[in-house]
C-alpha positions in Angstrom: 3.9 -27.3 -118.6 5.4 -23.7 -118.1 2.4 -22.8 -115.8 3.1 -26.0 -113.8 6.7 -25.5 -113.2 6.1 -21.8 -112.5 3.4 -22.8 -109.9 5.6 -25.4 -108.3 8.6 -22.9 -108.1 6.4 -20.3 -106.4 4.8 -22.9 -103.9 8.4 -24.0 -103.1 9.6 -20.4 -102.5 6.5 -19.9 -100.1 7.6 -23.1 -98.2 11.0 -22.1 -97.9 10.1 -18.5 -96.7 7.4 -19.5 -94.2 8.1 -23.1 -93.3 11.7 -23.1 -92.2 11.3 -21.0 -88.9 11.6 -22.9 -85.7 12.2 -26.4 -86.9 15.6 -27.6 -86.5 18.4 -28.7 -84.2 19.5 -26.4 -81.4 22.8 -26.4 -79.6 22.4 -25.5 -75.7 23.8 -21.8 -75.0 22.5 -21.9 -71.3 20.4 -24.1 -69.1 18.9 -23.8 -65.7 17.1 -26.9 -64.4 17.2 -29.4 -61.5 20.2 -31.8 -61.6 17.8 -34.7 -62.5 16.7 -32.9 -65.6 20.2 -31.5 -66.8 21.8 -35.0 -66.2 19.2 -36.5 -68.7 20.1 -34.2 -71.4 22.5 -36.2 -73.8 22.1 -34.5 -77.3 20.9 -31.3 -79.1 17.3 -30.3 -78.8 15.2 -31.0 -82.0 12.1 -29.3 -82.8 9.9 -30.6 -85.5 6.4 -29.8 -86.8 3.4 -31.9 -86.2 2.1 -33.8 -89.2 -1.5 -33.1 -88.5 -1.8 -29.8 -86.7 -0.2 -26.8 -88.4 0.3 -25.0 -85.0 1.8 -27.8 -83.2 5.5 -28.5 -82.7 7.2 -31.4 -81.0 10.4 -30.7 -78.9 12.8 -33.6 -78.3 15.7 -34.3 -76.2 15.4 -31.5 -73.6 14.4 -34.0 -71.1 16.0 -37.2 -71.9 15.1 -38.7 -75.3 11.4 -37.9 -74.9 9.4 -35.5 -76.8 6.7 -33.1 -75.9 4.4 -30.7 -77.7 3.6 -26.9 -77.9 0.9 -24.9 -79.7 1.7 -21.7 -81.5 0.3 -18.8 -79.7 1.4 -15.8 -81.8 3.9 -15.3 -84.7 5.1 -12.2 -86.6 8.2 -11.3 -88.7 10.5 -11.3 -85.6 9.2 -13.9 -83.2 7.1 -17.0 -82.7 5.6 -17.8 -79.3 4.3 -21.2 -78.3 2.3 -22.3 -75.2 3.3 -25.8 -73.6 0.1 -27.3 -72.1 0.2 -29.4 -69.0 2.0 -32.7 -69.7 4.1 -35.4 -67.9 7.6 -35.7 -69.6 9.6 -38.6 -68.5 8.4 -38.4 -65.1 8.7 -34.5 -64.9 5.3 -33.0 -64.4 5.0 -29.7 -66.5 2.2 -27.6 -65.3 3.0 -24.8 -67.8 5.5 -23.7 -70.2 6.4 -21.6 -73.3 8.7 -21.3 -76.3 9.8 -18.1 -77.8 11.8 -18.4 -81.1 13.7 -15.3 -82.3 13.9 -15.5 -86.1 16.8 -13.0 -86.5 19.0 -14.5 -83.8 17.8 -18.1 -84.7 17.5 -18.8 -81.0 14.9 -20.6 -78.9 14.0 -20.0 -75.4 12.1 -22.7 -73.6 10.7 -22.5 -70.1 8.9 -25.1 -68.1 7.1 -24.5 -65.0 8.7 -21.0 -65.0 5.8 -18.5 -64.0 8.0 -15.4 -64.5 9.0 -16.3 -68.1 5.4 -17.6 -69.3 3.0 -15.1 -67.6 0.3 -13.8 -69.6 0.4 -16.6 -72.4 -3.2 -16.8 -72.0 -6.3 -14.6 -70.7 -6.1 -16.3 -67.1 -2.7 -15.1 -66.8 -3.6 -11.6 -66.5 -5.9 -11.8 -63.5 -8.2 -9.2 -62.2 -7.5 -5.4 -61.9 -8.3 -4.0 -58.5 -8.0 -0.7 -56.6 -6.9 -1.7 -53.0 -6.7 0.6 -49.8 -3.2 2.0 -50.8 -2.6 1.2 -54.3 -3.5 -0.9 -57.5 -3.1 -4.5 -58.0 -3.1 -6.0 -61.7 -1.7 -9.3 -63.2 0.4 -10.2 -60.1 1.9 -6.8 -59.7 0.8 -4.5 -56.8 1.8 -0.8 -56.6 1.2 1.0 -53.4 1.2 4.7 -52.5 3.6 3.8 -49.7 6.3 3.3 -52.3 6.3 -0.5 -51.9 5.8 -2.4 -55.2 5.9 -6.2 -55.7 5.6 -9.0 -58.2 5.5 -12.6 -57.7 9.3 -12.8 -57.1 10.4 -9.2 -56.5 9.7 -6.7 -53.8 10.9 -3.1 -54.0 10.7 0.0 -51.5 12.8 3.1 -51.1 15.5 1.3 -49.4 16.0 -1.9 -51.2 15.1 -4.5 -53.8 14.7 -8.2 -52.9 14.4 -11.3 -55.2 13.2 -14.6 -54.3 16.0 -16.3 -56.6 14.7 -19.8 -55.7 11.3 -19.0 -57.2 12.7 -16.7 -59.9 14.7 -19.6 -61.4 12.3 -22.4 -60.6 11.6 -24.9 -63.4 13.6 -25.5 -66.5 15.0 -22.6 -68.7 16.7 -23.5 -71.9 18.3 -21.3 -74.3 19.5 -22.9 -77.6 21.0 -21.7 -81.0 19.9 -23.3 -84.2 22.8 -25.4 -85.8 
């Protein structure tokens, strides 16, 4: 009997330590989204674990009262990172997305269709590395010998930096704090 009680106590402690991370209810801290999506948000975002797959989570209430899923890509003592595969969420076509949960801050960042936030979530995000006539190109970044550098949304040279803000904030970016 003592052995059974000790075993159950130990297993309960493990569940508490390792099973409490990202799941829960989140209050919005910030959101950037098309008006149609913003107007659909009626309540706090809720994240639950999937009943059948250990790496799968469900995110509810970000877009209306619907739910969509994400798959854990990586986790350590500080963060959990999830990939959101392509899905249709209440008529909003998600081509790609990601979720990052900061365990210390108990804060979640969810990005949908935002290339700059979710780059390099898979091997295909890195692209090829090549030496071009006047520089190097790798993973969407070009560094040139003529002091011009560019990424997908930013261009820099000796005189100025320009950011394509429309593309930089494209999609949905949500920040929530665990309640």
